[in-house]
C-alpha positions in Angstrom: 22.0 6.9 -7.8 18.8 7.4 -8.8 15.3 7.2 -7.4 12.2 6.6 -9.0 9.2 7.4 -8.8 8.7 9.6 -4.9 5.5 7.7 -3.8 5.3 6.4 0.6 7.8 3.7 -0.8 10.3 6.2 -2.8 9.6 8.9 -0.8 11.1 6.8 2.9 14.0 5.4 0.7 15.0 8.9 -0.4 14.5 9.8 3.5 16.6 6.7 4.4 19.4 7.8 2.1 20.0 10.9 2.7 20.3 10.1 6.6 22.8 7.2 6.6 25.1 10.1 3.9 24.1 8.1 0.6 24.5 10.5 -2.3 21.1 10.2 -4.7 18.6 11.7 -6.1 14.5 11.2 -6.5 12.7 11.9 -10.5 9.1 11.7 -10.0 6.3 12.4 -13.1 3.3 13.7 -10.6 3.7 16.8 -9.2 1.4 15.7 -6.8 -0.1 12.4 -5.8 -3.6 12.2 -7.7 -5.1 10.0 -4.2 -2.7 12.8 -1.8 -6.4 13.6 -0.6 -7.2 10.2 0.7 -5.6 7.9 4.3 -3.6 4.8 5.4 -4.3 2.3 6.6 -1.0 1.2 8.6 -0.7 -1.8 10.3 1.5 -2.2 13.3 4.4 -3.5 11.0 4.7 -0.3 8.8 4.4 1.3 12.4 7.9 -1.5 13.1 9.1 0.2 11.0 8.6 3.9 10.6 9.9 3.4 15.0 13.1 2.5 13.3 13.0 6.0 10.8 12.4 7.5 13.8 8.7 8.7 12.5 6.6 6.7 14.6 5.7 9.0 17.0 5.4 12.8 14.6 2.8 9.8 12.9 1.1 8.3 16.3 0.6 12.0 17.3 -1.8 13.2 13.6 -2.6 9.5 13.1 -5.8 8.0 13.8 -5.2 4.4 16.4 -7.3 1.6 14.9 -7.9 -0.3 18.2 -9.9 -3.2 16.9 -11.3 -4.7 13.8 -14.9 -5.4 12.6 -15.5 -8.1 10.4 -19.6 -8.1 9.3 -22.6 -9.3 7.5 -24.2 -7.9 5.5 -27.0 -7.3 7.9 -25.0 -6.2 10.3 -23.6 -9.3 12.3 -20.5 -9.5 13.7 -18.7 -12.6 12.2 -15.4 -11.9 14.5 -13.3 -8.6 15.9 -9.9 -8.4 16.9 -8.1 -6.5 19.2 -5.3 -4.2 18.3 -3.9 -2.6 20.2 -3.6 -5.9 22.7 -2.4 -7.7 20.0 0.5 -4.9 18.5 1.4 -3.3 22.0 1.5 0.9 22.5 4.2 0.8 20.3 3.0 0.3 17.6 -0.8 0.7 17.7 -2.1 0.9 13.8 -2.6 3.7 12.7 -5.3 5.0 10.2 -3.5 8.9 8.3 -3.9 11.2 5.3 -1.7 10.3 2.5 -0.7 14.1 2.7 0.6 14.0 6.6 2.0 10.8 6.0 4.3 11.6 2.9 4.8 16.0 4.4 6.5 13.6 7.7 9.1 11.5 5.4 9.8 14.7 3.6 10.4 16.8 6.5 14.0 17.8 6.6 14.9 16.6 3.4 16.4 19.4 1.2 14.5 20.2 -2.3 17.0 19.6 -3.8 17.3 15.9 -4.2 13.4 16.0 -5.3 12.8 16.3 -9.6 9.1 16.6 -10.4 7.1 16.5 -13.0 10.1 14.8 -14.9 8.9 11.7 -16.3 11.2 8.2 -17.9 10.5 7.4 -21.6 13.1 4.6 -21.8 15.7 3.1 -20.2 18.8 1.6 -21.3 21.0 -0.6 -19.7 24.9 -1.6 -20.9 28.1 -2.4 -18.8 27.3 -0.4 -15.1 26.2 2.3 -16.1 21.6 2.8 -16.8 20.3 5.7 -19.4 17.7 7.1 -18.7 15.5 9.1 -21.1 13.4 11.4 -20.4 9.7 12.7 -21.7 11.3 16.4 -21.8 14.3 15.2 -24.3 17.2 15.4 -22.2 18.3 11.7 -19.9 20.3 11.3 -17.6 22.7 8.2 -16.3 23.2 6.4 -12.9 25.2 3.3 -12.0 22.1 2.3 -8.8 18.7 2.8 -10.6 15.8 1.7 -8.2 12.5 1.9 -9.3 10.1 2.8 -6.2 7.1 3.9 -9.3 4.1 1.7 -7.9 1.9 -1.2 -9.5 2.1 0.5 -12.7 5.9 0.8 -12.9 7.3 3.0 -15.3 11.1 1.5 -14.8 9.3 -2.2 -14.3 7.7 -2.4 -17.2 11.6 -0.8 -19.5 13.2 -3.1 -17.9 12.1 -6.5 -17.0 11.1 -8.8 -19.9 8.9 -10.9 -16.8 5.9 -9.4 -15.4 6.4 -6.1 -17.1 2.3 -5.9 -16.3 0.2 -5.9 -12.9 -2.0 -7.7 -13.1 -5.8 -7.4 -12.8 -7.2 -8.8 -9.6 -10.8 -6.6 -10.3 -11.5 -3.5 -12.1 -14.0 -2.1 -9.8 -12.8 -0.5 -6.5 -13.4 3.0 -5.2 -12.1 5.3 -2.1 -12.9 8.3 -0.1 -13.5 10.0 2.3 -16.9 10.9 4.5 -17.8 12.5 7.2 -17.8 9.6 10.3 -21.7 8.6 10.8 -20.5 7.3 14.0 -18.2 4.0 13.6 -15.0 3.5 16.2 -13.4 1.6 14.3 -11.6 -0.4 11.0 -14.9 -1.8 9.7 -15.7 -4.3 7.4 -19.3 -5.8 5.4 -19.1 -8.6 3.1 -22.3 -9.1 1.2 -22.6 -11.7 -2.1 -21.0 -9.2 -3.8 -19.6 -6.3 -2.1 -18.0 -5.2 0.6 -17.5 -1.7 1.8 -14.1 -0.4 4.7 -14.8 1.8 6.4 -11.7 3.5 9.0 -11.7 6.4 11.0 -9.2 9.3 10.7 -10.6 10.9 12.7 -14.1 11.1 15.5 -15.5 13.1 12.1 -13.9 11.5 8.8 -13.5 8.2 7.9 -11.7 6.3 5.1 -14.1 4.9 3.2 -12.7 1.5 0.7 -15.9 0.2 -1.8 -15.4 -3.0 -3.6 -17.9 -5.3 -6.4 -17.2 -8.3 -7.7 -16.1 -8.9 -11.6 -18.9 -11.7 -11.6 -21.6 -9.6 -10.5 -21.8 -6.2 -13.0 -20.9 -4.9 -16.7 -21.0 -1.7 -15.5 -18.5 1.8 -15.9 -16.4 1.1 -13.9 -15.6 4.8 -13.6 -19.3 5.2 -12.1 -19.8 4.6 -8.7 -22.6 1.5 -8.7 -24.9 2.5 -4.9 -27.0 0.1 -5.8 -25.5 -3.4 -4.8 -24.7 -1.8 -1.6 -27.8 -1.1 -0.8 -27.9 -4.3 1.6 -25.2 -2.9 3.7 -27.2 -1.7 7.4 -27.6 2.4 8.0 -25.3 3.4 9.3 -23.0 1.9 6.3 -25.3 3.1 4.2 -25.5 6.3 5.1 -22.0 6.9 3.4 -23.8 5.3 0.0 -26.5 7.1 0.2 -24.5 10.8 1.0 -22.4 9.6 -2.5 -25.2 10.8 -4.8 -25.7 14.5 -3.1 -22.6 15.1 -1.9 -19.7 16.0 -4.5 -16.7 13.1 -2.9 -13.6 12.6 -4.4 -14.5 9.6 -5.6 -10.5 8.0 -6.1 -11.1 5.0 -8.6 -8.2 2.1 -8.4 -8.7 -1.0 -9.8 -7.0 -3.9 -7.5 -4.1 -4.7 -9.5 -0.4 -7.2 -8.9 2.2 -7.6 -9.0 4.1 -10.7 -9.0 7.3 -11.2 -9.9 10.2 -14.3 -9.3 13.0 -11.3 -9.8 13.1 -7.9 -8.3 16.8 -6.6 -10.3 17.6 -6.7 -13.7 21.3 -5.5 -14.0 21.9 -2.1 -12.0 17.7 -1.4 -11.9 16.3 -3.5 -8.2 12.3 -3.1 -7.9 10.9 -1.9 -4.7 6.8 -1.4 -3.1 4.3 -2.5 -4.9 6.8 -2.2 -8.8 8.3 -5.1 -7.2 4.7 -6.9 -5.0 2.0 -5.0 -5.6 -1.0 -6.9 -4.3 -4.2 -6.6 -3.2 -5.0 -5.2 0.2 -6.8 -6.9 2.1 -3.8 -7.1 4.7 -3.2 -3.5 4.5 0.2 -4.3 3.5 1.9 -2.1 0.3 2.9 0.6 1.5 3.9 -1.0 5.2 6.1 -3.4 2.7 7.2 -0.5 0.4 8.3 1.4 3.9 9.8 -2.1 4.9 11.6 -2.1 1.2 13.3 1.0 1.8 15.0 0.8 5.8 16.1 -2.6 4.4 17.1 -1.1 1.6 19.0 1.9 2.7 21.1 -0.8 5.9 22.8 -3.1 3.1 23.3 0.5 1.2 25.0 1.3 4.6 27.4 -1.9 5.2 29.3 -0.4 1.6 28.5 -3.2 -0.2 29.2 -3.3 -3.3 25.7 -3.1 -6.0 25.5 -6.7 -7.4 25.5 -7.7 -3.1 23.2 -5.7 -1.7 20.5 -6.4 -4.3 21.0 -10.5 -3.8 21.1 -10.1 -0.1 18.2 -8.1 -0.3 16.6 -9.9 -2.1 17.3 -12.7 -0.1 15.9 -11.0 3.5 13.1 -9.9 1.8 11.2 -12.5 -0.8 10.4 -15.0 2.6 8.5 -12.1 4.4 6.5 -11.1 1.3 5.7 -14.6 0.1 4.4 -14.9 3.3 1.5 -11.8 3.3 0.3 -13.5 -0.8 0.0 -16.5 0.9 -1.8 -15.0 3.1 -3.6 -12.8 0.9 -4.7 -15.8 -1.3 -5.9 -17.2 1.6 -8.1 -14.9 2.0 -9.3 -13.7 -0.7 -10.9 -17.2 -1.3 -12.7 -17.4 1.9 -14.1 -14.0 0.6 -15.2 -16.2 -2.8 -17.3 -18.6 -1.1 -20.3 -19.1 -0.5 -22.1 -16.3 1.9 -24.2 -19.0 4.0 -20.6 -20.8 4.0 -18.2 -17.7 5.0 -20.9 -16.5 7.1 -19.8 -19.8 9.2 -16.4 -20.3 8.5 -14.8 -16.8 9.7 -16.5 -16.8 13.0 -14.6 -20.0 13.3 -11.2 -19.2 11.5 -10.5 -15.3 11.3 -9.2 -14.5 14.7 -6.5 -17.5 13.9 -6.1 -16.1 10.3 -5.1 -12.7 11.2 -3.1 -14.4 14.2 -0.9 -16.4 11.3 -0.7 -13.2 9.2 0.5 -10.7 11.0 3.2 -12.9 13.6 5.5 -13.2 11.8 5.3 -9.8 10.4 5.4 -8.0 13.9 9.4 -7.8 14.8 9.1 -5.2 11.8 12.3 -5.6 9.2 14.0 -8.5 9.3 
């Protein structure tokens, strides 16, 4: 088996296959992930999947506990909050962790021969029961089972799947970076008429920052951070934005993209993680669902079914869970597009209920 992509889903799958004694090699086009210096939010179902992998304690030791969520207006008024410790329980307490720390944990104790970095796939050809991979350096490789875990802009998806080969663009304007903690102690989102700002502590000293501006309001260069759209936020949030202009924060520009596919496998090839179901970060499920995919696929492979039956069972078991998150993402996205006055009235009434409706079906971890 060959796995394309050594992001979080690809690393989780490589680890689970190795633990299960399944021979596989993982190929990654980059030498190092471009966003490895950023952080990632791991909801309770991600922690449950990591627990199945035997990694929960390692992640919990390093990751900062996200004990509470707060949803606020652009002026700082609290719309509603959620006690995540109470909701998920101590075993699955959400965490925020540096991506580099998470990938290091996923790769820990794995032999180096499992990975090939700096190799880019240029073509994929399927015939009969084999897949032939061509690489940018002119070399080729053949396998009977291929897994594309190469992200929202998946090369494997583009080469193998005729439909939905391109990710849909939800928003051109999204940025992520790390900053000094201005004094917050929980997951905090400020939502204004045109922009949103999310801060998640990774320690008492540092926060992970995500910022976005609606496509409807600006036509600026998306690679330039538009400080003016965040000046409406309260001082504790604006202190982060004000320092963007004077401090050399490493801004990571990342448009919001989505992948929805009617089928995740074709011939001998399967897609997992964002390559199969990339979604907006409304519920922080990108990495969580990718880790779950890896655990579920490895479990199915351990049963030594034929590859075709494995593909069908994987999709049948994972599809309802993924579609649930998409439905809840759509629901929250529609609420975010309501006029501000309506949103401020509605969210205090339905916010906690929507959170519970979204996450309760995910509390059992992988299916």
